[in-house]
C-alpha positions, 0 to 999 in steps of 0.5 A: 133404612136397610130394613125398610128396603128389605120389607118393601122390596118387590120380591118380598111382596111377591113371596107373600102372594106366593105363600098366600096360595095353597098351591104355592105352599103345597109345591114348596112342601113337595119339593122339600119332601122329595129332596128329603127322600133323595137325601135319606137314600143318599145318606144311607148309601154313603154310610152316614149315621142312622140318626141323620138318615132318620132326620130326612126320613121324618121330614119326608113322612111329615111333609107328605102327611101335611100335603095329604091334609092340604089335598083333602076335598080337592077331588071335587075340583077335579070332578068339576074340571072333568065335567067342564072338559066333557061339555066343551065344544071348542076343544080338539076331540082327542084333547077333550077325552084325554082331559076328561081322563086326566081329571077323572084320574086325579079326582079318583086318586085324591078321593081314595087318598083322602079315604086312606088319610085317617089310617095313614096319620093314625086317627083310625086304622082299618084293613082296607087302607092299603087297598085304597092307597093302591087304587089311588096310585092306579088312578094317579097313573091313569091321570098322568098317562092321559096327560102324557098322551095329551102332551105328545099329541099337542107337540105333534100338532104344534110341529105340524102347524109350524111346518105348515107355516114354514119360514115367513117374514110376514108379521102376522105369521111371525107372531103366530110362530112365536106363539107356537114356540111358546106353546111347544116349550110349555108342553115339553116342560109339562111332559117332563114333569108328568114323566118324572111324576110317573116314577112315584106311583109306578114304583109304589105299585111295583110296575117299575123297580125305581129306588128312592134315589131316582124317585126322590130326584124325579119328584124334586124335578117335577116339584121345582117345575110346578113351584116355578110355574106357580111363582110366575103366576103370582108375579 
């Protein structure tokens, strides 16, 4: 009876739906990867045995390579999304061009990352792999900056619309205000995620000097945001 209650529990069904998605598995692996990065940094700084540090370094490296494999071919999705955004007639012009920039940034990031994959996992080493990886990080930064700009612009628009409506007891306006509040919360959460993600490529490119502790925590935070969102989608 207890086993049946566990097997048929709604959470188990939800979990099965979640792990059945590539995004769900990728976000889970990403969370573990970046938290392992933080733990490796922390354990090294606190003079733990090198064998313990190596354990989390290996988890970080291996999970990162698995995620690279899961991303192979995903650049096509982003190129298509960029074309759809460019053809959109309903999007705000500013958000439209930022969406195109974001999708192209992600598309080129995944294209260069896929090209460097064979070198990273040791299938075939070649001299241009390091350069491809740097270009991938630059493209990722460009995509993230477009998304950050879109988030800031959206928050400005939502704030302006909220002030325009003001406090009202009208039922229709009250519903609209709730929609604006929900949009603001979602945009703020995405903005936090993007800013956290920016620490990863910017530190790899030497734009800022973040250590693995900061990058690991920032990556874990953005991963948990994405994981939570995907969990909600599969409910």
